[in-house]
Each structure stands twice: as C-alpha cells, then as structure tokens.
MARSE-145059 format. One record per residue: x negated, y negated, z negated of N, C-alpha, C in turn; residue in one letter; residue number from 1. Coordinates in nm, 3 decimals. Example, Ala and Ser with C-alpha at 12.3 -4.5 7.8 and 13.67 -1.06 7.14 Angstrom:
MARSE-145059
-1.319 / 0.569 / -0.780 / -1.230 / 0.450 / -0.780 / -1.320 / 0.330 / -0.780 / A / 1 .
-1.285 / 0.225 / -0.708 / -1.367 / 0.106 / -0.714 / -1.290 / -0.003 / -0.787 / S / 2 .
end
This chain:
MARSE-145059
2.196 / 1.983 / 1.250 / 2.159 / 1.893 / 1.367 / 2.072 / 1.894 / 1.411 / M / 1 .
2.034 / 1.839 / 1.515 / 1.990 / 1.832 / 1.616 / 1.826 / 1.719 / 1.608 / T / 2 .
1.710 / 1.783 / 1.692 / 1.580 / 1.779 / 1.648 / 1.522 / 1.523 / 1.669 / L / 3 .
1.621 / 1.503 / 1.788 / 1.609 / 1.330 / 1.772 / 1.704 / 1.301 / 1.668 / P / 4 .
1.797 / 1.351 / 1.645 / 1.857 / 1.307 / 1.514 / 1.887 / 1.313 / 1.330 / R / 5 .
1.787 / 1.453 / 1.319 / 1.644 / 1.399 / 1.241 / 1.587 / 1.351 / 1.225 / L / 6 .
1.537 / 1.344 / 1.319 / 1.435 / 1.143 / 1.340 / 1.455 / 1.054 / 1.380 / G / 7 .
1.546 / 1.032 / 1.356 / 1.676 / 0.913 / 1.337 / 1.658 / 0.880 / 1.212 / A / 8 .
1.712 / 1.010 / 1.108 / 1.717 / 0.959 / 0.927 / 1.527 / 0.993 / 0.894 / L / 9 .
1.472 / 1.049 / 0.960 / 1.372 / 1.029 / 0.908 / 1.298 / 0.842 / 0.836 / I / 10 .
1.313 / 0.789 / 1.006 / 1.261 / 0.670 / 1.036 / 1.325 / 0.575 / 0.963 / L / 11 .
1.458 / 0.626 / 0.982 / 1.586 / 0.518 / 0.873 / 1.545 / 0.524 / 0.744 / A / 12 .
1.446 / 0.647 / 0.628 / 1.490 / 0.639 / 0.554 / 1.324 / 0.602 / 0.515 / A / 13 .
1.260 / 0.612 / 0.594 / 1.095 / 0.551 / 0.604 / 1.120 / 0.404 / 0.539 / S / 14 .
1.209 / 0.330 / 0.662 / 1.193 / 0.193 / 0.696 / 1.282 / 0.181 / 0.527 / A / 15 .
1.386 / 0.270 / 0.513 / 1.439 / 0.130 / 0.393 / 1.354 / 0.143 / 0.215 / A / 16 .
1.230 / 0.302 / 0.213 / 1.145 / 0.279 / 0.125 / 1.068 / 0.160 / 0.190 / L / 17 .
1.060 / 0.167 / 0.287 / 0.910 / 0.053 / 0.359 / 0.911 / -0.047 / 0.257 / A / 18 .
1.120 / -0.155 / 0.280 / 1.178 / -0.242 / 0.234 / 1.144 / -0.214 / 0.061 / A / 19 .
1.167 / -0.170 / -0.021 / 1.115 / -0.168 / -0.129 / 0.928 / -0.194 / -0.166 / Q / 20 .
0.837 / -0.217 / -0.087 / 0.700 / -0.237 / -0.130 / 0.681 / -0.344 / -0.015 / V / 21 .
0.685 / -0.456 / -0.078 / 0.720 / -0.519 / 0.056 / 0.547 / -0.572 / 0.094 / P / 22 .
0.564 / -0.666 / 0.194 / 0.431 / -0.675 / 0.340 / 0.417 / -0.746 / 0.272 / A / 23 .
0.227 / -0.859 / 0.213 / 0.199 / -0.951 / 0.275 / 0.126 / -0.989 / 0.344 / L / 24 .
0.128 / -1.141 / 0.385 / 0.134 / -1.261 / 0.513 / 0.026 / -1.249 / 0.423 / D / 25 .
-0.137 / -1.338 / 0.476 / -0.284 / -1.317 / 0.468 / -0.218 / -1.457 / 0.351 / P / 26 .
-0.180 / -1.531 / 0.317 / -0.205 / -1.630 / 0.176 / -0.097 / -1.576 / 0.070 / A / 27 .
-0.018 / -1.489 / 0.103 / 0.002 / -1.359 / 0.008 / -0.054 / -1.338 / -0.055 / G / 28 .
-0.157 / -1.235 / 0.016 / -0.294 / -1.184 / -0.012 / -0.318 / -1.300 / -0.077 / L / 29 .
-0.415 / -1.369 / -0.085 / -0.468 / -1.443 / -0.136 / -0.373 / -1.464 / -0.275 / T / 30 .
-0.304 / -1.481 / -0.289 / -0.201 / -1.500 / -0.362 / -0.199 / -1.438 / -0.476 / R / 31 .
-0.177 / -1.342 / -0.443 / -0.169 / -1.178 / -0.498 / -0.231 / -1.193 / -0.566 / I / 32 .
-0.352 / -1.218 / -0.544 / -0.539 / -1.176 / -0.574 / -0.582 / -1.269 / -0.708 / L / 33 .
-0.531 / -1.401 / -0.665 / -0.546 / -1.455 / -0.785 / -0.454 / -1.510 / -0.943 / G / 34 .
-0.356 / -1.412 / -0.897 / -0.258 / -1.416 / -1.011 / -0.233 / -1.334 / -1.137 / A / 35 .
-0.425 / -1.273 / -1.124 / -0.446 / -1.251 / -1.253 / -0.377 / -1.134 / -1.312 / G / 36 .
-0.323 / -1.042 / -1.232 / -0.280 / -0.885 / -1.220 / -0.349 / -0.788 / -1.189 / T / 37 .
-0.344 / -0.667 / -1.150 / -0.392 / -0.535 / -1.102 / -0.299 / -0.533 / -1.012 / W / 38 .
-0.392 / -0.512 / -0.917 / -0.272 / -0.539 / -0.709 / -0.331 / -0.409 / -0.692 / T / 39 .
-0.255 / -0.312 / -0.600 / -0.290 / -0.203 / -0.527 / -0.182 / -0.208 / -0.359 / V / 40 .
-0.301 / -0.262 / -0.271 / -0.243 / -0.279 / -0.172 / -0.299 / -0.224 / -0.023 / V / 41 .
-0.231 / -0.162 / 0.033 / -0.181 / -0.048 / 0.140 / -0.275 / -0.126 / 0.255 / E / 42 .
-0.369 / -0.074 / 0.334 / -0.371 / -0.225 / 0.427 / -0.341 / -0.061 / 0.550 / F / 43 .
-0.210 / -0.060 / 0.647 / -0.174 / -0.030 / 0.735 / -0.104 / -0.034 / 0.843 / G / 44 .
0.005 / -0.029 / 0.832 / 0.079 / -0.060 / 0.992 / 0.243 / 0.031 / 0.949 / G / 45 .
0.364 / -0.066 / 1.019 / 0.483 / -0.043 / 1.017 / 0.480 / 0.083 / 1.088 / P / 46 .
0.446 / 0.142 / 1.213 / 0.430 / 0.219 / 1.240 / 0.312 / 0.373 / 1.265 / T / 47 .
0.259 / 0.345 / 1.193 / 0.125 / 0.441 / 1.171 / 0.211 / 0.536 / 1.049 / C / 48 .
0.173 / 0.657 / 1.163 / 0.284 / 0.781 / 1.039 / 0.182 / 0.786 / 0.929 / I / 49 .
0.079 / 0.817 / 0.872 / 0.059 / 0.869 / 0.739 / 0.126 / 0.761 / 0.648 / P / 50 .
0.046 / 0.589 / 0.676 / 0.138 / 0.486 / 0.595 / 0.299 / 0.514 / 0.613 / C / 51 .
0.317 / 0.519 / 0.655 / 0.465 / 0.561 / 0.669 / 0.543 / 0.653 / 0.507 / K / 52 .
0.410 / 0.775 / 0.567 / 0.378 / 0.870 / 0.450 / 0.376 / 0.779 / 0.299 / K / 53 .
0.350 / 0.737 / 0.296 / 0.239 / 0.686 / 0.163 / 0.333 / 0.599 / 0.105 / M / 54 .
0.492 / 0.569 / 0.244 / 0.575 / 0.435 / 0.104 / 0.577 / 0.487 / -0.009 / Q / 55 .
0.686 / 0.602 / 0.030 / 0.670 / 0.689 / -0.128 / 0.665 / 0.676 / -0.257 / P / 56 .
0.553 / 0.670 / -0.235 / 0.460 / 0.725 / -0.305 / 0.409 / 0.591 / -0.379 / I / 57 .
0.406 / 0.461 / -0.295 / 0.361 / 0.320 / -0.332 / 0.494 / 0.284 / -0.359 / L / 58 .
0.626 / 0.305 / -0.358 / 0.690 / 0.281 / -0.436 / 0.758 / 0.308 / -0.588 / A / 59 .
0.702 / 0.492 / -0.583 / 0.677 / 0.554 / -0.741 / 0.597 / 0.470 / -0.804 / D / 60 .
0.476 / 0.466 / -0.751 / 0.369 / 0.367 / -0.815 / 0.379 / 0.202 / -0.895 / L / 61 .
0.511 / 0.159 / -0.792 / 0.563 / 0.055 / -0.804 / 0.642 / 0.061 / -0.948 / Q / 62 .
0.704 / 0.148 / -0.932 / 0.847 / 0.170 / -1.037 / 0.753 / 0.229 / -1.157 / Q / 63 .
0.690 / 0.301 / -1.157 / 0.546 / 0.306 / -1.258 / 0.509 / 0.261 / -1.360 / H / 64 .
0.459 / 0.169 / -1.285 / 0.327 / 0.021 / -1.338 / 0.476 / -0.064 / -1.350 / F / 65 .
0.569 / -0.072 / -1.345 / 0.659 / -0.227 / -1.363 / 0.576 / -0.331 / -1.352 / G / 66 .
0.581 / -0.385 / -1.459 / 0.465 / -0.543 / -1.439 / 0.333 / -0.585 / -1.489 / N / 67 .
0.304 / -0.376 / -1.508 / 0.145 / -0.446 / -1.529 / 0.027 / -0.440 / -1.381 / R / 68 .
0.150 / -0.381 / -1.236 / 0.057 / -0.423 / -1.134 / 0.159 / -0.428 / -1.007 / A / 69 .
0.091 / -0.484 / -0.913 / 0.166 / -0.541 / -0.812 / 0.126 / -0.343 / -0.698 / Q / 70 .
0.165 / -0.353 / -0.692 / 0.224 / -0.254 / -0.509 / 0.243 / -0.283 / -0.396 / V / 71 .
0.159 / -0.382 / -0.309 / 0.204 / -0.446 / -0.184 / 0.199 / -0.326 / -0.017 / R / 72 .
0.182 / -0.357 / 0.042 / 0.133 / -0.339 / 0.213 / 0.083 / -0.449 / 0.277 / N / 73 .
0.002 / -0.462 / 0.349 / -0.004 / -0.599 / 0.415 / -0.113 / -0.493 / 0.547 / F / 74 .
-0.055 / -0.543 / 0.682 / 0.024 / -0.476 / 0.832 / -0.106 / -0.502 / 0.865 / Y / 75 .
-0.243 / -0.463 / 0.901 / -0.323 / -0.454 / 0.990 / -0.303 / -0.475 / 1.121 / V / 76 .
-0.229 / -0.463 / 1.173 / -0.146 / -0.515 / 1.268 / -0.140 / -0.628 / 1.337 / T / 77 .
-0.079 / -0.690 / 1.229 / -0.005 / -0.781 / 1.254 / -0.122 / -0.893 / 1.185 / E / 78 .
-0.210 / -0.859 / 1.112 / -0.339 / -1.003 / 1.125 / -0.495 / -0.897 / 1.106 / H / 79 .
-0.538 / -0.900 / 1.207 / -0.653 / -0.817 / 1.242 / -0.773 / -0.893 / 1.129 / P / 80 .
-0.800 / -1.025 / 1.126 / -0.842 / -1.105 / 1.125 / -0.879 / -1.028 / 0.936 / R / 81 .
-0.803 / -1.033 / 0.910 / -0.775 / -1.089 / 0.717 / -0.827 / -0.910 / 0.644 / E / 82 .
-0.810 / -0.825 / 0.803 / -0.800 / -0.737 / 0.690 / -0.998 / -0.652 / 0.787 / A / 83 .
-0.989 / -0.738 / 0.864 / -1.170 / -0.755 / 0.904 / -1.254 / -0.775 / 0.753 / K / 84 .
-1.183 / -0.872 / 0.724 / -1.231 / -0.920 / 0.590 / -1.255 / -0.864 / 0.466 / A / 85 .
-1.167 / -0.787 / 0.434 / -1.176 / -0.672 / 0.383 / -1.219 / -0.504 / 0.427 / H / 86 .
-1.271 / -0.536 / 0.538 / -1.351 / -0.424 / 0.583 / -1.289 / -0.295 / 0.585 / K / 87 .
-1.158 / -0.311 / 0.673 / -1.081 / -0.222 / 0.669 / -1.090 / -0.175 / 0.775 / I / 88 .
-1.147 / -0.021 / 0.784 / -1.160 / 0.012 / 0.897 / -1.066 / 0.155 / 0.980 / M / 89 .
-0.917 / 0.196 / 0.877 / -0.888 / 0.318 / 0.911 / -0.742 / 0.293 / 0.840 / A / 90 .
-0.626 / 0.355 / 0.912 / -0.563 / 0.290 / 0.856 / -0.464 / 0.485 / 0.814 / M / 91 .
-0.422 / 0.446 / 0.694 / -0.392 / 0.388 / 0.569 / -0.463 / 0.346 / 0.503 / P / 92 .
-0.593 / 0.220 / 0.443 / -0.674 / 0.220 / 0.301 / -0.590 / 0.141 / 0.237 / T / 93 .
-0.583 / 0.247 / 0.106 / -0.578 / 0.181 / 0.012 / -0.652 / 0.131 / -0.111 / Q / 94 .
-0.650 / 0.015 / -0.143 / -0.761 / -0.100 / -0.237 / -0.676 / -0.142 / -0.314 / V / 95 .
-0.773 / -0.071 / -0.428 / -0.774 / -0.155 / -0.577 / -0.785 / -0.257 / -0.615 / V / 96 .
-0.743 / -0.374 / -0.665 / -0.844 / -0.499 / -0.739 / -0.785 / -0.456 / -0.877 / F / 97 .
-0.911 / -0.554 / -0.944 / -0.841 / -0.547 / -1.135 / -0.783 / -0.690 / -1.127 / D / 98 .
-0.751 / -0.710 / -1.261 / -0.690 / -0.855 / -1.248 / -0.772 / -0.995 / -1.219 / P / 99 .
-0.827 / -0.993 / -1.236 / -0.975 / -1.149 / -1.179 / -0.966 / -1.061 / -0.968 / S / 100 .
-0.917 / -0.990 / -0.928 / -0.892 / -0.990 / -0.773 / -1.051 / -0.919 / -0.749 / G / 101 .
-1.165 / -0.904 / -0.777 / -1.206 / -0.771 / -0.794 / -1.134 / -0.636 / -0.734 / K / 102 .
-1.270 / -0.612 / -0.598 / -1.240 / -0.453 / -0.539 / -1.278 / -0.336 / -0.633 / E / 103 .
-1.219 / -0.285 / -0.732 / -1.199 / -0.177 / -0.781 / -1.236 / -0.050 / -0.748 / V / 104 .
-1.173 / 0.002 / -0.612 / -1.144 / 0.098 / -0.602 / -1.137 / 0.141 / -0.470 / A / 105 .
-1.104 / 0.252 / -0.403 / -1.098 / 0.215 / -0.209 / -1.057 / 0.402 / -0.175 / R / 106 .
-0.976 / 0.430 / -0.109 / -0.948 / 0.521 / -0.071 / -0.924 / 0.540 / 0.067 / H / 107 .
-0.928 / 0.654 / 0.195 / -0.856 / 0.603 / 0.313 / -0.775 / 0.698 / 0.266 / I / 108 .
-0.625 / 0.710 / 0.405 / -0.563 / 0.802 / 0.443 / -0.496 / 0.863 / 0.350 / G / 109 .
-0.415 / 0.889 / 0.333 / -0.341 / 0.931 / 0.271 / -0.365 / 1.044 / 0.215 / F / 110 .
-0.309 / 0.960 / 0.033 / -0.373 / 0.930 / -0.093 / -0.220 / 1.034 / -0.241 / W / 111 .
-0.282 / 1.157 / -0.233 / -0.128 / 1.215 / -0.297 / -0.087 / 1.155 / -0.383 / E / 112 .
0.037 / 1.108 / -0.470 / 0.041 / 1.080 / -0.566 / -0.015 / 1.128 / -0.709 / K / 113 .
-0.043 / 1.202 / -0.764 / -0.166 / 1.272 / -0.852 / -0.256 / 1.218 / -0.848 / G / 114 .
-0.376 / 1.249 / -0.702 / -0.462 / 1.234 / -0.674 / -0.503 / 1.064 / -0.718 / D / 115 .
-0.354 / 0.993 / -0.687 / -0.330 / 0.815 / -0.638 / -0.362 / 0.817 / -0.809 / F / 116 .
-0.274 / 0.861 / -0.907 / -0.258 / 0.761 / -1.025 / -0.386 / 0.863 / -1.109 / L / 117 .
-0.492 / 0.904 / -1.033 / -0.623 / 0.979 / -1.115 / -0.635 / 0.855 / -1.094 / A / 118 .
-0.723 / 0.786 / -0.947 / -0.767 / 0.653 / -0.837 / -0.800 / 0.555 / -0.962 / G / 119 .
-0.660 / 0.561 / -0.982 / -0.653 / 0.435 / -1.067 / -0.641 / 0.422 / -1.200 / L / 120 .
-0.668 / 0.555 / -1.292 / -0.707 / 0.525 / -1.382 / -0.838 / 0.539 / -1.400 / A / 121 .
-0.944 / 0.562 / -1.354 / -1.107 / 0.611 / -1.338 / -1.110 / 0.450 / -1.290 / K / 122 .
-1.013 / 0.425 / -1.227 / -1.039 / 0.229 / -1.185 / -1.018 / 0.154 / -1.352 / A / 123 .
-0.895 / 0.154 / -1.425 / -0.934 / 0.127 / -1.552 / -0.773 / 0.095 / -1.533 / G / 124 .
-0.657 / 0.132 / -1.436 / -0.523 / 0.090 / -1.462 / -0.502 / 0.195 / -1.485 / L / 125 .
-0.378 / 0.191 / -1.635 / -0.311 / 0.304 / -1.680 / -0.222 / 0.270 / -1.738 / K / 126 .
end
C-alpha cells in the first residue's frame, strides 16, 4: 500500500469515528450543559491531529457511560468566541461538567483512555 493511500484511509477512518461523536454549536453547548447530566466536551477542531486521535477514545467513553454522560465535540475553529468564554487556550482541551453544568475537570492535549477514565472517576463520574 502506498503512503498516500494509507494516509487517505487513516483520514477516512478518523472522519467516520468523528461522526460517532457529535459536534455542538453554541446553542447546543448551552442546551447540553443545562440538561442535568454529566457532560464531557472536547474543545478542538476537525483538522487538529491530536483531536482526531482523541475521537476513538471519545467514542469509547460515550459507549462506556451510555446515558450516564454525554460526550461531545465543540469546534474551537468554528466558534472561537464561545471557546474563549470557556477559557480554551489549546486544542484539544477536554472539559468535564457535572450535572449542574459546573466545570469539575479539565485536561489539555491528548488524554490516554485509562488516564481519562481515572480523571473522570476523580471528578465523580464513575
């Protein structure tokens, strides 16, 4: 397999996984934070390489937690004003909100699944 072909397959797989983790717009972010459930939001971008690497982990987390938590993307590049309001300084940044909509954990950069689950448990989401 040629290198360009392999790259195309990786991008296609990444796009398919990203489709499993919906992206919120500003109204959707406000709505989900008021829904009374745990929420994990990755503030990133659709072309950010570490953000793409996070997509399978985010999809696994959504499956793991089921209806106990919502896992979503929020694209900083598309909504910079709202990202600034949440004090996002780098992509990706994962922010965990408790059922009241209060931020209870934050991580900047790629977050390995085991460490992510440990961080969520420490924040109270088990």
